[in-house]
C-alpha positions in Angstrom: 0.0 0.0 0.0 1.2 3.5 -0.9 0.6 6.6 1.2 -0.1 9.5 -1.2 -0.7 13.2 -0.7 -3.9 14.3 -2.5 -3.3 17.6 -4.2 -6.8 18.8 -3.2 -5.1 19.3 0.2 -2.5 21.6 -1.3 -4.4 24.3 -3.2 -1.7 26.9 -2.6 1.0 24.8 -4.2 1.7 23.7 -7.8 2.3 20.0 -8.6 6.0 20.4 -8.1 5.4 21.9 -4.7 3.1 19.0 -3.8 5.9 16.6 -4.8 8.3 18.4 -2.6 5.9 18.3 0.3 5.2 14.6 -0.2 9.0 14.0 -0.1 9.4 16.1 3.0 6.6 14.2 4.7 8.2 10.9 3.6 5.1 9.8 1.7 5.2 7.6 -1.4 3.9 10.2 -3.8 0.9 12.2 -4.9 -2.6 11.7 -6.1 -2.8 14.5 -8.7 -6.0 16.3 -9.6 -6.6 16.6 -13.3 -8.6 19.8 -13.8 -8.4 23.1 -15.6 -8.0 26.2 -13.4 -6.8 24.5 -10.2 -3.3 25.5 -9.2 -2.3 22.1 -7.9 -3.5 20.1 -10.8 -2.5 19.0 -14.3 -4.8 20.4 -16.9 -6.7 17.9 -19.0 -5.2 19.4 -22.2 -1.6 19.4 -20.8 1.0 18.4 -23.4 2.8 15.1 -23.1 6.0 17.1 -22.5 4.4 18.7 -19.4 3.1 15.4 -18.1 6.5 13.7 -18.7 8.4 16.5 -17.0 6.2 16.1 -13.9 6.7 12.3 -14.0 10.4 12.8 -14.3 10.4 15.1 -11.3 8.6 12.5 -9.3 11.1 9.9 -10.4 14.0 12.1 -9.4 12.5 12.5 -6.0 11.8 8.8 -5.6 8.1 9.4 -5.6 5.1 8.2 -7.7 2.1 9.9 -9.2 -0.2 7.2 -8.0 -3.4 8.4 -9.6 -5.0 11.2 -11.6 -8.2 12.4 -10.1 -10.6 14.2 -12.5 -13.0 16.7 -11.0 -16.0 17.8 -13.1 -18.3 20.5 -11.7 -20.6 21.2 -14.7 -22.9 18.3 -14.5 -26.0 20.5 -15.0 -24.5 22.7 -17.7 
């Protein structure tokens, strides 16, 4: 079992900051939100280069991005 930091708990950070915090807390990685307009998320339309760079940073830190969590708010739109 992995212990992950969910990025909903870190709205003031970006994904890199969440990775740094997870490392500081000696967790295994992060559960990354996938949503537009949320600071500590990866945008659904992020390029592969952006996604790979984030994965590479996690690898360098010895962490994982264990899950991508989509959040949709426009159900009635």
